PAZAPA-4460 file (N, C-alpha, C; in steps of 0.05 Angstrom, whole numbers, plus 32768, in hexadecimal, padded with zeros to 4 digits):
% residues 336
    n_x    n_y    n_z   ca_x   ca_y   ca_z    c_x    c_y    c_z   seq   type   mol
   821E   8219   7FBD   8210   8207   7FD0   8207   8217   7FE9     1      M     A
   81F0   820F   7FF5   81E7   821E   800D   81FA   8219   8024     2      P     A
   81FD   822D   8035   820E   822B   804C   8201   8219   8061     3      R     A
   8211   8206   806B   8207   81F4   807F   820A   8201   809B     4      R     A
   81F7   81FD   80AC   81FA   8206   80C7   820F   81F6   80D5     5      S     A
   821F   8202   80E7   8233   81F3   80F5   8226   81DE   8107     6      P     A
   8233   81C8   810C   8227   81B3   811E   8223   81BE   813A     7      P     A
   820D   81B5   8146   8207   81BD   8161   8219   81B0   8175     8      A     A
   8225   81BF   8188   8237   81B3   819C   8228   81A7   81B3     9      P     A
   820D   81A9   81B3   81FD   819D   81C9   81EC   8187   81BE    10      L     A
   81E7   8172   81CD   81D6   815C   81C4   81B9   8164   81C4    11      P     A
   81A8   8154   81B6   818B   8159   81B7   8180   8152   81D3    12      Q     A
   8169   815E   81D9   815A   8156   81F1   813E   814E   81E9    13      R     A
   8137   8136   81EF   811C   812B   81E8   8117   812E   81CA    14      Q     A
   812B   812B   81BA   8128   812D   819D   8127   8149   8192    15      G     A
   812E   815D   81A3   812D   8179   819B   8149   8184   8199    16      V     A
   8150   8192   8183   816A   819E   8180   816E   81B6   8192    17      D     A
   8187   81BC   8199   818C   81D5   81A7   8187   81EC   8195    18      P     A
   8181   8203   81A1   817D   821C   8192   8198   8229   818D    19      S     A
   819B   8236   8175   81B3   8244   816E   81AD   8262   816D    20      R     A
   81BE   8272   8179   81BB   828F   8179   81D6   829B   8170    21      L     A
   81D4   82AB   815B   81EC   82B8   8150   81EC   82D6   8158    22      R     A
   8201   82DE   8166   8203   82FA   816F   8207   830C   8157    23      L     A
   81F8   8323   8156   81FB   8335   813F   8218   833E   813A    24      P     A
   821F   833F   8120   823A   8347   811A   823F   8365   811C    25      T     A
   8229   8374   811D   822B   8391   811E   822F   839C   813A    26      T     A
   8230   8389   814D   8234   8392   8168   821A   839F   8173    27      G     A
   821C   83B0   8187   8204   83BC   8193   820B   83C8   81AE    28      G     A
   81F6   83CD   81BD   81FB   83DA   81D7   8205   83C7   81ED    29      P     A
   820C   83AE   81E6   8212   839A   81FA   8230   8398   81FE    30      W     A
   8238   8397   8217   8254   8393   821E   825A   8376   8224    31      T     A
   8246   8366   822C   824A   834A   8231   8236   833A   8222    32      T     A
   823C   8320   821E   8228   830E   8211   820F   830C   8222    33      I     A
   8213   830D   823D   81FC   830C   824F   81E9   8323   8249    34      R     A
   81F3   833B   8245   81E2   8352   823F   81D1   834D   8226    35      D     A
   81DD   8342   8211   81CF   833C   81F9   81B9   8327   81FD    36      H     A
   81C0   8312   820C   81AC   82FD   8211   8194   8307   8220    37      L     A
   8199   8318   8234   8183   8323   8243   8171   8335   8231    38      V     A
   817E   8343   821F   8170   8355   820C   8161   8345   81F7    39      D     A
   816C   832E   81EE   8161   8320   81D7   814E   830A   81DE    40      R     A
   8153   82FB   81F4   8143   82E4   81FA   812B   82EA   820C    41      L     A
   8117   82D9   820C   80FF   82DE   821B   8102   82DB   8239    42      A     A
   8111   82C7   8243   8113   82C3   8260   811D   82DC   826E    43      P     A
   8115   82E0   8287   811E   82F7   8296   813C   82F5   829D    44      P     A
   8148   830B   82A5   8165   830D   82AA   816E   82F8   82BE    45      A     A
   815E   82F3   82D3   8167   82DF   82E7   8169   82C3   82DC    46      E     A
   8157   82BD   82C8   8159   82A2   82BB   8171   82A0   82A9    47      V     A
   8177   82B6   829A   818F   82B6   8289   81A8   82B3   829A    48      I     A
   81A9   82C1   82B1   81C0   82C0   82C3   81C4   82A4   82CD    49      D     A
   81AE   8297   82D5   81B0   827B   82DF   81BA   8268   82C9    50      A     A
   81B1   826C   82B0   81BA   825B   829A   81D7   825F   8295    51      M     A
   81E0   8278   8296   81FD   827D   8292   820E   8271   82A8    52      L     A
   8204   8272   82C1   8213   8266   82D7   8215   8248   82D4    53      R     A
   8200   823C   82C8   8200   821F   82C5   820E   8215   82AC    54      S     A
   8217   8228   829B   8225   8220   8282   8211   8218   826C    55      G     A
   81F9   8222   826D   81E4   821A   825A   81EA   8225   823E    56      A     A
   81F8   823C   823C   81FF   8247   8222   821B   823F   821A    57      F     A
   821F   8234   8202   8239   822B   81FA   8240   8236   81DE    58      V     A
   825A   8238   81D8   8263   8240   81BE   8267   8228   81AC    59      T     A
   8271   822C   8194   8273   8217   8180   8283   81FF   8189    60      A     A
   8297   8204   819A   82A8   81EE   81A3   829E   81E1   81BC    61      D     A
   8286   81E9   81C5   827A   81DE   81DD   8282   81EB   81F7    62      G     A
   8292   8201   81F6   829B   820F   820E   8284   821F   8219    63      S     A
   827F   821E   8233   826A   822E   823F   8271   824C   823E    64      P     A
   825C   825C   823B   8260   8279   823B   8260   8283   8258    65      V     A
   8275   8291   825F   8277   829C   827B   8264   82B2   827F    66      A     A
   825A   82B6   8298   8246   82CB   829D   8250   82E7   8296    67      P     A
   826B   82EB   8297   8276   8305   8291   8284   8306   8276    68      D     A
   827F   82F3   8264   828D   82F2   824A   8287   830B   823A    69      A     A
   829B   8318   822E   8296   8330   821F   8287   832A   8205    70      P     A
   8278   833E   81FC   8269   833A   81E4   827C   8336   81CC    71      Y     A
   8275   8322   81BC   8286   831A   81A5   8275   8319   818C    72      A     A
   8275   832E   817C   8263   832F   8164   8267   8316   8152    73      P     A
   8251   830B   8148   8252   82F5   8136   8255   82DA   8142    74      G     A
   8258   82D8   815D   825B   82BE   816A   8241   82AF   816A    75      T     A
   8242   8295   8166   822A   8284   8168   8229   8276   8183    76      S     A
   8212   8276   818F   820E   8269   81A9   81F8   8254   81A5    77      L     A
   81FA   823F   81B5   81E5   822A   81B6   81DB   8227   81D2    78      W     A
   81C2   8220   81D4   81B6   821B   81EF   819B   820C   81EB    79      F     A
   8192   8201   8200   8178   81F3   81FF   8163   8205   820C    80      H     A
   814E   820A   81FD   8137   8218   8208   8129   8206   821C    81      R     A
   811B   8212   822F   810D   8203   8243   80F7   81F2   8235    82      E     A
   80F6   81D8   823B   80E2   81C7   8230   80CB   81C5   8244    83      L     A
   80B6   81D4   823E   80A0   81D5   8251   808E   81BD   824C    84      R     A
   807F   81B4   8261   806D   819D   825E   8058   81A2   8248    85      P     A
   8053   818E   8237   8040   8190   8222   802C   8179   8224    86      E     A
   8012   817E   821F   7FFF   8168   821F   8007   8153   820B    87      P     A
   800A   813A   8213   8012   8125   81FF   7FFC   8121   81EB    88      P     A
   8004   811D   81D2   7FF1   8117   81BC   7FEF   80F8   81BC    89      V     A
   7FD9   80ED   81C6   7FD9   80D0   81CC   7FD1   80BE   81B5    90      P     A
   7FDC   80C4   819D   7FD6   80B4   8186   7FEF   80A9   817A    91      F     A
   7FEE   8091   816F   8007   8085   8163   8010   8094   814A    92      P     A
   8029   8090   8144   8035   809D   812C   8041   8087   811B    93      L     A
   8030   807A   810B   8039   8062   80FB   804D   806A   80E6    94      P     A
   8062   8059   80E4   8076   805B   80CF   806C   804C   80B6    95      V     A
   8068   8059   80A0   805E   804D   8088   8075   8041   8078    96      V     A
   808C   804F   8079   80A4   8046   806A   80BD   8050   8077    97      H     A
   80D2   803F   8077   80EB   8048   8082   8102   803A   8073    98      R     A
   8115   8049   806A   812D   803E   805E   8145   804F   8067    99      D     A
   815C   804C   805B   8174   805A   8065   8173   8078   805E   100      E     A
   8160   8080   804E   815E   809C   8045   8146   80AB   8050   101      H     A
   812F   809E   8052   8117   80AC   8059   8106   809C   806D   102      I     A
   80F5   80AB   807B   80E0   809F   808C   80C6   80AD   8085   103      V     A
   80B1   809E   8080   8097   80A9   807A   8084   80A0   8090   104      V     A
   8076   80B3   809C   8063   80AC   80B2   8047   80B5   80AB   105      V     A
   8034   80A9   80B9   8018   80AF   80B6   800F   80BF   80CF   106      D     A
   8014   80D9   80CE   8010   80EB   80E5   7FF3   80ED   80EE   107      K     A
   7FEE   80EB   8108   7FD3   80EF   8112   7FCC   810D   8113   108      P     A
   7FB2   8112   8115   7FA9   812D   811B   7FB5   8137   8135   109      H     A
   7FB9   8151   8138   7FC1   815F   8150   7FDF   815D   8156   110      F     A
   7FEE   814E   8147   800B   814C   814B   8019   815E   8138   111      L     A
   8028   8172   8142   8037   8184   8130   804E   8174   8123   112      A     A
   8056   817D   810B   806C   816F   80FD   8087   8175   8109   113      T     A
   808D   818E   810E   80A7   8196   8119   80A4   81A9   8130   114      T     A
   80B8   81AB   8141   80B6   81BD   8158   80B1   81DA   8150   115      P     A
   809D   81E5   815C   8095   8201   8155   8082   820B   816A   116      R     A
   8085   8224   8173   8073   8230   8186   8072   8220   81A0   117      G     A
   805A   8219   81A8   8056   820A   81C1   8058   81EC   81BE   118      S     A
   805C   81E3   81A5   805E   81C6   819F   807B   81C0   8199   119      H     A
   8089   81B3   81AC   80A6   81AE   81A9   80AC   8190   81AB   120      I     A
   80A8   8185   81C2   80AE   8168   81C5   8097   8157   81BA   121      T     A
   807E   8161   81BB   8067   8152   81B0   8064   8159   8192   122      E     A
   8078   8151   8182   8078   8155   8166   8081   813B   8158   123      T     A
   807A   8138   813F   8081   8120   8131   809F   811D   812F   124      A     A
   80AE   8133   812A   80CB   8131   8127   80D8   8129   8141   125      L     A
   80D1   8136   8157   80DE   812F   8171   80D7   8113   8179   126      A     A
   80BE   810B   8174   80B6   80F0   817C   80C5   80DB   816B   127      R     A
   80C7   80DF   8151   80D5   80CC   8141   80F3   80CA   8148   128      L     A
   80FF   80E1   814D   811C   80E0   8155   8120   80CF   816E   129      R     A
   810D   80D1   8181   810F   80C1   8199   8109   80A4   8194   130      R     A
   80F3   809F   8186   80EA   8083   8182   80FB   8073   816F   131      E     A
   8105   8080   815A   8115   8072   8146   8133   8073   814C   132      L     A
   813B   8085   815F   8157   8088   8165   8167   8094   814E   133      G     A
   815B   80A7   8140   8168   80B4   8129   816A   80D2   812F   134      V     A
   817E   80DB   813D   817F   80F7   8145   8182   810B   812E   135      P     A
   818C   8102   8117   818F   8114   8100   8177   8116   80EF   136      G     A
   8161   8109   80F6   8149   8109   80E6   813F   8126   80E2   137      L     A
   8136   812C   80CA   812C   8147   80C4   8113   8144   80B3   138      G     A
   8102   8159   80B2   80E9   8159   80A3   80EE   8164   8087   139      A     A
   80E3   8157   8073   80E4   8161   8057   80CF   8176   8052   140      A     A
   80BA   8176   8062   80A4   8189   805F   8094   8188   8078   141      H     A
   807F   8199   807A   806E   819A   8092   8051   8195   808B   142      R     A
   8043   8189   809D   8027   8186   809C   801B   8194   80B4   143      L     A
   8005   81A3   80B0   7FF9   81B1   80C6   7FF3   819F   80DD   144      D     A
   7FF5   81AA   80F5   7FF1   819A   810D   7FD5   818D   810D   145      R     A
   7FC1   819B   8102   7FA6   8191   8103   7FA0   817D   80EC   146      L     A
   7FB2   817B   80D9   7FAE   8169   80C2   7FBC   814F   80C7   147      T     A
   7FAF   8139   80C0   7FBB   811F   80C3   7FC6   8116   80A8   148      A     A
   7FD8   8101   80A9   7FE1   80F5   8090   7FFF   80F3   808D   149      G     A
   8007   80F0   8074   8023   80E9   806E   8036   8100   8070   150      L     A
   804D   80FA   807D   8063   810E   807F   807D   80FF   8079   151      V     A
   808E   810D   806A   80A8   8101   8062   80BE   810D   8073   152      L     A
   80CF   80FC   807F   80E7   8104   808E   8100   80F9   8081   153      F     A
   8116   8107   8085   812F   80FF   8079   8142   80F5   808E   154      I     A
   814F   80DE   8089   8161   80D2   809C   817C   80E0   809E   155      V     A
   8188   80E6   8087   81A3   80F1   8086   81A2   810F   8081   156      R     A
   81AD   811E   8094   81AD   813B   8091   81B8   8145   8076   157      P     A
   81CC   8138   806B   81D9   8141   8052   81C6   813D   803A   158      Q     A
   81B1   812D   803D   819E   8129   8027   8184   8139   802A   159      E     A
   8183   8149   8040   816A   8157   8046   8163   816A   802F   160      R     A
   8176   8179   8024   8170   818C   8010   8163   817F   7FF7   161      G     A
   816D   8168   7FEF   8163   815A   7FD7   8145   8154   7FDA   162      A     A
   813D   814B   7FF2   8121   8144   7FF6   8110   815D   7FFA   163      Y     A
   811A   8171   8008   810B   818A   800C   8106   8198   7FF2   164      Q     A
   8119   8196   7FDF   8116   81A2   7FC5   8100   8196   7FB5   165      N     A
   80F9   817C   7FBA   80E3   8170   7FAC   80C9   8180   7FB2   166      L     A
   80C5   8188   7FCA   80AD   8197   7FD2   80AF   81B4   7FC8   167      F     A
   80C7   81BF   7FCA   80CB   81DB   7FC1   80C5   81DD   7FA3   168      R     A
   80CE   81C9   7F94   80CB   81C9   7F76   80B1   81BC   7F6D   169      D     A
   80A0   81B5   7F7F   8085   81A9   7F79   8088   818F   7F69   170      R     A
   809B   817F   7F71   809F   8165   7F64   8094   814E   7F74   171      R     A
   8082   8154   7F87   8075   8140   7F97   8057   8142   7F91   172      V     A
   804B   812B   7F8A   802E   812A   7F86   8021   8124   7FA1   173      H     A
   800F   8136   7FA9   8002   8133   7FC3   7FE3   8132   7FBE   174      K     A
   7FD7   8120   7FCC   7FB9   811F   7FCC   7FB0   811F   7FE9   175      E     A
   7F9B   812F   7FED   7F8E   8131   8008   7F72   8127   8006   176      Y     A
   7F66   811F   801C   7F4A   8119   801E   7F3E   812B   8034   177      E     A
   7F25   8132   8030   7F18   8143   8044   7EFA   813B   8046   178      A     A
   7EEF   813F   805E   7ED3   813C   8061   7EC8   8158   8065   179      L     A
   7EB2   815E   8056   7EA6   8179   8056   7E89   8176   804E   180      A     A
   7E79   818B   8053   7E5D   818A   804B   7E5A   8184   802D   181      P     A
   7E44   8177   8026   7E3E   8172   800A   7E2B   8187   7FFF   182      F     A
   7E32   8192   7FE8   7E21   81A7   7FDB   7E1C   819D   7FBF   183      D     A
   7E03   8194   7FBA   7DFE   8189   7F9F   7DFF   819E   7F89   184      E     A
   7DFF   81B8   7F91   7E01   81CD   7F7C   7E1E   81D3   7F75   185      A     A
   7E31   81C8   7F84   7E4E   81CD   7F7F   7E57   81BA   7F69   186      L     A
   7E60   81C6   7F53   7E69   81B6   7F3C   7E86   81AD   7F40   187      E     A
   7E89   8192   7F41   7EA4   8186   7F44   7EA7   8170   7F30   188      L     A
   7EC0   816A   7F28   7ED9   8175   7F32   7EDE   8192   7F27   189      P     A
   7EEF   81A0   7F35   7EF7   81BB   7F2B   7F12   81C2   7F36   190      R     A
   7F1F   81D5   7F29   7F38   81DF   7F32   7F34   81FB   7F3D   191      T     A
   7F3C   81FF   7F56   7F38   8219   7F63   7F53   8228   7F61   192      V     A
   7F51   8241   7F56   7F69   8251   7F53   7F64   826C   7F5F   193      I     A
   7F76   8275   7F71   7F72   828F   7F7E   7F8D   8298   7F8A   194      S     A
   7F8C   82B0   7F95   7FA4   82BA   7FA4   7F9E   82B9   7FC2   195      R     A
   7FB0   82AC   7FD1   7FAC   82A9   7FEE   7FC4   82B7   7FFB   196      I     A
   7FBD   82C6   800F   7FD2   82D3   8020   7FCC   82CF   803D   197      E     A
   7FE1   82CD   804D   7FDF   82CA   8069   7FF2   82DD   8077   198      K     A
   7FE8   82EE   8088   7FF8   8301   8097   8003   82F5   80B0   199      E     A
   801C   82FC   80B6   8028   82F3   80CF   8018   82FC   80E7   200      R     A
   8013   82E9   80F9   8004   82EF   8111   7FE6   82EC   810E   201      G     A
   7FDC   82E8   80F6   7FBF   82E4   80F1   7FBA   82C6   80ED   202      V     A
   7FA6   82BB   80FA   7FA2   829F   80FA   7F9A   8294   80DE   203      L     A
   7F8A   82A4   80D0   7F7E   829A   80B7   7F8C   82A6   809F   204      T     A
   7F8B   8297   8089   7F93   82A1   806F   7F7A   82AB   8060   205      A     A
   7F7E   82BA   804B   7F66   82C4   803C   7F6C   82C7   801F   206      R     A
   7F57   82C5   800F   7F59   82C9   7FF2   7F58   82E7   7FED   207      E     A
   7F69   82F1   7FDC   7F6A   830E   7FD6   7F6D   8311   7FB7   208      V     A
   7F66   8328   7FAD   7F6A   832D   7F90   7F87   832D   7F89   209      P     A
   7F8D   8326   7F71   7FA9   8326   7F68   7FB1   830D   7F59   210      G     A
   7FCA   830C   7F51   7FD4   82F5   7F42   7FD1   82DB   7F52   211      E     A
   7FC5   82C6   7F46   7FC0   82AD   7F55   7FDA   82A1   7F5E   212      P     A
   7FDA   8295   7F76   7FF1   8287   7F81   7FE9   826C   7F8E   213      N     A
   7FCF   8265   7F8C   7FC5   824D   7F99   7FB2   823E   7F86   214      A     A
   7FB8   8225   7F81   7FA8   8214   7F6E   7FA2   81F9   7F7C   215      I     A
   7F89   81F2   7F7D   7F80   81D9   7F89   7F6C   81CB   7F77   216      S     A
   7F6F   81B1   7F74   7F5B   81A0   7F65   7F49   8194   7F7A   217      R     A
   7F2F   8197   7F76   7F1B   818D   7F89   7F09   8179   7F7B   218      V     A
   7F07   8160   7F86   7EF6   814B   7F7A   7EE4   813F   7F8F   219      E     A
   7ECD   8138   7F87   7EBA   812A   7F99   7EBF   810C   7F98   220      L     A
   7EC5   80FF   7FAE   7ECA   80E2   7FAF   7EB0   80D3   7FB3   221      L     A
   7EA2   80D9   7FC9   7E89   80CB   7FCF   7E7A   80DA   7FE5   222      D     A
   7E61   80D2   7FE8   7E50   80DC   7FFE   7E51   80C9   8015   223      L     A
   7E51   80D4   802D   7E50   80C3   8045   7E33   80BA   804A   224      L     A
   7E2F   80A5   805A   7E14   809C   8060   7E03   80B3   8069   225      P     A
   7DE9   80B2   8064   7DD7   80C8   806B   7DD9   80D0   8088   226      P     A
   7DDA   80EA   808C   7DDB   80F5   80A7   7DCA   810E   80A7   227      A     A
   7DCA   811C   80BE   7DB9   8134   80C0   7DC2   8149   80AC   228      R     A
   7DDD   814B   80A9   7DE8   815E   8095   7DF8   814E   8081   229      T     A
   7DF3   8150   8067   7E01   8140   8053   7E1F   8146   8054   230      P     A
   7E30   8131   8054   7E4D   8134   8055   7E59   8123   803F   231      V     A
   7E6E   812E   8032   7E7B   8120   801C   7E99   811E   8022   232      A     A
   7EA5   810B   8013   7EC2   8108   8014   7ECD   8112   7FFA   233      R     A
   7EE2   8123   7FFD   7EEE   8131   7FE6   7F0B   8129   7FE3   234      Y     A
   7F14   8129   7FCA   7F31   8127   7FC5   7F3B   8143   7FBE   235      R     A
   7F50   814B   7FCB   7F5C   8166   7FC6   7F79   8163   7FBD   236      L     A
   7F7F   816F   7FA7   7F9B   816D   7F9C   7FA6   818A   7F9A   237      V     A
   7FB8   8191   7FAD   7FC4   81AC   7FAB   7FDA   81AD   7F97   238      P     A
   7FD9   81C0   7F85   7FEE   81C3   7F71   8001   81D9   7F79   239      L     A
   7FFB   81E7   7F8F   800D   81FA   7F9B   800C   81F5   7FB9   240      T     A
   801B   8204   7FC9   801D   81FE   7FE5   801A   8216   7FF7   241      G     A
   8005   8226   7FF4   8000   823D   8005   7FF6   8234   8021   242      R     A
   7FFB   8244   8035   7FF1   823D   8050   7FD3   823B   8051   243      T     A
   7FC9   8225   805B   7FAC   821F   805E   7F9E   821F   8043   244      H     A
   7FAC   8219   802E   7FA0   821C   8013   7F87   820B   8010   245      Q     A
   7F88   81F1   8017   7F71   81E0   8013   7F59   81E9   8024   246      L     A
   7F5F   81F1   803C   7F4A   81FA   804F   7F3D   8213   8044   247      R     A
   7F4D   8226   803A   7F42   823F   802F   7F31   8239   8017   248      V     A
   7F3B   8228   8005   7F2D   8223   7FEC   7F12   8214   7FF1   249      H     A
   7F13   8201   8003   7EFA   81F3   800A   7EE5   8206   8016   250      M     A
   7EEF   8218   8027   7EDD   822B   8034   7ED2   823E   801F   251      N     A
   7EE3   8246   800B   7ED9   8258   7FF6   7EC4   824B   7FE5   252      A     A
   7EC5   8230   7FE2   7EB1   8222   7FD3   7E97   821E   7FE2   253      L     A
   7E97   8226   7FFC   7E7F   8223   800C   7E7C   8209   801A   254      G     A
   7E92   81F9   801A   7E92   81DF   8027   7EAB   81DD   8039   255      V     A
   7EAB   81EC   804F   7EC3   81EC   8061   7EC7   81D0   806C   256      P     A
   7EE0   81C9   8070   7EE7   81AE   807A   7EDD   81AB   8097   257      I     A
   7ED1   8194   809C   7EC6   818F   80B7   7EDC   818F   80CC   258      I     A
   7ED6   819C   80E2   7EE9   819E   80F8   7EFD   81B4   80F6   259      G     A
   7EFB   81C5   80E2   7F0E   81DB   80DE   7F08   81F1   80F2   260      D     A
   7F1C   81F7   8104   7F17   820C   8118   7F1C   8229   810E   261      P     A
   7F24   822C   80F5   7F2A   8246   80EA   7F17   824F   80D4   262      L     A
   7F0D   823D   80C4   7EFD   8244   80AD   7EE2   8235   80AE   263      Y     A
   7ECC   8243   80AB   7EC9   825F   80A3   7ECC   8273   80BA   264      P     A
   7ECA   8269   80D3   7ECB   827B   80EB   7EE0   8271   80FE   265      V     A
   7EF0   8283   8109   7F04   827C   811D   7EF5   8275   8137   266      V     A
   7EF9   825D   8140   7EED   8254   8159   7F00   8258   8170   267      R     A
   7EF5   8258   8188   7F05   825B   81A0   7F19   8243   81A1   268      D     A
   7F31   8249   81AA   7F45   8234   81AC   7F3C   821E   81C0   269      A     A
   7F41   8205   81B9   7F3B   81EF   81CB   7F50   81EE   81E1   270      T     A
   7F49   81E1   81F7   7F5B   81DD   820C   7F72   81CA   8203   271      E     A
   7F8B   81CF   820D   7FA0   81BD   8206   7F99   81A0   820E   272      P     A
   7F9E   818E   81FC   7F97   8172   8202   7F7B   816A   81FA   273      G     A
   7F6C   817C   81ED   7F52   8176   81E3   7F54   816C   81C6   274      D     A
   7F50   8152   81C2   7F53   8146   81A8   7F39   813B   819C   275      F     A
   7F23   8147   81A4   7F09   813B   819D   7EFF   8143   8181   276      R     A
   7F08   8159   8176   7EFD   8162   815C   7F14   8166   8148   277      E     A
   7F1D   8150   813B   7F33   8153   8127   7F29   8160   810E   278      P     A
   7F3A   816F   8101   7F35   817A   80E6   7F34   8162   80D3   279      L     A
   7F1F   8160   80C4   7F1B   8149   80B2   7F2A   814E   8098   280      K     A
   7F45   8150   809A   7F56   8153   8083   7F6E   8140   8086   281      L     A
   7F73   8132   8070   7F87   811C   8071   7F99   811E   8059   282      L     A
   7FB4   811E   805D   7FC7   811B   8047   7FC9   80FE   8040   283      A     A
   7FBA   80F6   802B   7FB6   80DA   8024   7FCD   80CE   8015   284      R     A
   7FD8   80DD   8001   7FEC   80D2   7FEE   8004   80E4   7FEC   285      V     A
   801C   80D8   7FEC   8035   80E5   7FE5   8042   80D5   7FCF   286      L     A
   8048   80E1   7FB8   8054   80D3   7FA2   806B   80E4   7F96   287      E     A
   8083   80D7   7F93   8099   80E6   7F89   80AF   80D3   7F80   288      F     A
   80C1   80DE   7F70   80D9   80CF   7F69   80EF   80D6   7F7C   289      R     A
   80FB   80C1   7F89   810F   80C6   7F9E   8127   80D3   7F91   290      D     A
   8130   80EA   7F9B   8147   80F8   7F8F   8161   80EB   7F95   291      P     A
   8162   80D8   7FA8   817B   80CB   7FAF   817D   80AF   7FA2   292      V     A
   8167   809F   7FA5   8168   8084   7F9A   815C   8081   7F7E   293      T     A
   814D   8095   7F75   8140   8093   7F5B   8126   8082   7F5C   294      G     A
   811E   8077   7F73   8106   8067   7F74   80ED   8079   7F72   295      L     A
   80D8   806E   7F66   80BE   807B   7F65   80AE   8072   7F7D   296      E     A
   80A8   8084   7F8F   8099   807E   7FA8   807D   8087   7FA6   297      H     A
   806B   8077   7FB0   804F   807F   7FB5   8047   8075   7FD0   298      R     A
   8041   8087   7FE3   8039   8080   7FFE   801C   8088   8002   299      F     A
   800D   8077   8010   7FF0   807C   8015   7FEA   8079   8032   300      T     A
   7FDB   808C   803D   7FD3   808B   8059   7FBD   8076   805D   301      S     A
   7FBE   8069   8074   7FAA   8055   807A   7F93   8061   808B   302      A     A
   7F94   807A   8090   7F80   8086   80A2   7F65   8089   8093   303      R     A
   7F50   808A   80A3   7F35   808B   8099   7F26   80A2   80A7   304      D     A
   7F21   80B8   8099   7F14   80CF   80A5   7EF8   80CA   80AE   305      L     A
   7EEA   80B6   80A2   7ECF   80B0   80A9   7ECD   80A0   80C3   306      T     A
   7EE2   8094   80CB   7EE3   8084   80E4   7F00   807F   80EA   307      G     A
   7F0D   8091   80FA   7F29   808F   80FE   7F31   8074   8109   308      E     A
   7F4A   806A   8101   7F53   8051   810B   7F56   8051   8129   309      P     A
   7F56   803A   8136   7F59   8039   8153   7F71   8049   815D   310      P     A
   7F6D   8058   8173   7F83   8068   817E   7F84   8084   8173   311      G     A
   7F74   808A   815E   7F74   80A5   8153   7F5D   80B5   815F   312      A     A
   7F5D   80D0   815D   7F47   80E0   8168   7F2D   80D8   815B   313      P     A
   7F19   80D3   816C   7EFF   80CB   8162   7F00   80AF   8156   314      G     A
   7F11   809E   8160   7F17   8084   8154   7EFF   8072   8151   315      G     A
   7EFF   8063   813B   7EEA   8050   8136   7EF1   8036   8143   316      A     A
   7EDD   8024   8148   7EE3   800A   8154   7EF5   7FFA   8141   317      P     A
   7F04   7FE8   814D   7F15   7FD6   813D   7F04   7FC7   8129   318      A     A
   7F0E   7FC3   8111   7EFF   7FB5   80FD   7EEE   7FC7   80EC   319      G     A
   7EEF   7FE1   80F0   7EDE   7FF3   80E0   7EE9   7FF7   80C4   320      S     A
   7F02   7FEE   80C0   7F0C   7FED   80A4   7F15   8006   8098   321      G     A
   7F2A   8014   80A1   7F35   802A   8093   7F40   8021   8078   322      P     A
   7F41   8032   8064   7F4B   802A   804A   7F68   8021   804C   323      P     A
   7F70   800E   803B   7F8C   8004   803C   7F9F   801A   8036   324      P     A
   7FB6   801A   8045   7FCB   802D   8040   7FE5   801E   803C   325      G     A
   7FFB   802E   8038   8014   8021   8035   8026   8030   8021   326      G     A
   8038   8022   8015   804A   802F   8003   8050   801D   7FEB   327      C     A
   8059   802A   7FD5   8061   801B   7FBD   8079   802A   7FB2   328      R     A
   808F   801C   7FAE   80A7   8028   7FA3   80B1   8016   7F8D   329      S     A
   80BA   8023   7F77   80C4   8013   7F61   80DA   8023   7F53   330      R     A
   80EB   8015   7F45   8100   8023   7F36   80F4   8034   7F20   331      A     A
   8100   804C   7F1D   80F7   805E   7F08   80FE   8053   7EED   332      A     A
   80ED   8057   7ED8   80F4   804E   7EBE   810C   805C   7EB3   333      P     A
   811C   804F   7EA1   8133   805D   7E96   812A   8075   7E85   334      P     A
   813B   808A   7E84   8134   80A1   7E74   8130   809B   7E57   335      P     A
   811D   80A9   7E4B   8118   80A5   7E2E   8105   808F   7E29   336      G     A
***
């Protein structure tokens, strides 16, 4: 069985867990814990010293680390990183389904799934922990910050592995929708197979020669009303889960997804809080057999890429009629 992390001795702040730091077991040039913290963490020495004086660093039993505490190889410390102000993502986070095991939400564009980088408190996970009062809530998978649609969260930490394994083992059927240019010469439906790699620190992923590791099914759903540039709605079914896979494959077909700031060309970063140009990519369907209850679930997003529902970026007027969404769950048939 996988080793469980020890429970955090500090409470959450604004739905965000404390950070855990384990001191190297091999020792080092440090004589005190303070020396290691100054060497390892980003804040300057005066900030680390102030945190130590205030008892901000604690050990597994909740005891504060003294400023002159000797270095202790293998010791785990917990502390809260500074929560800097973040531009609020001013769109609702509708709950599609909730029971004692899972929560499924219809995430808006621009909201990160989990705390990462500069997006900490303004994330779906932190917001749900605060709004639902479920501090143990965890994510079963992630959806890109710029992508809207369905995300699955787990209520009970002890069940997290069972749901995360569904995604690891590709036992979840996922369907996406995208708006992109229409090319009458592009033969669809088709299955795109290639090798995609993404280097750490590089914004974009790319197709390279080699053994395929990315498979996407691309289908044409319909054409949008006539406009200056023909636009179509596509159904995208990823059979693998490489970073930016659908965006890379659509770009390779010559029909990059509308609003994509990375493909085919990396655009200048927008100002924080600029929500005017969402990526027209939506996680429309999640379908799987519940590993805990055995129920067959099918969840559908109610969002409409052609005219976002009220309160969403680029929102359409009330009554514009996004496609119906919701959920369907039923008992699995008996084996055999």
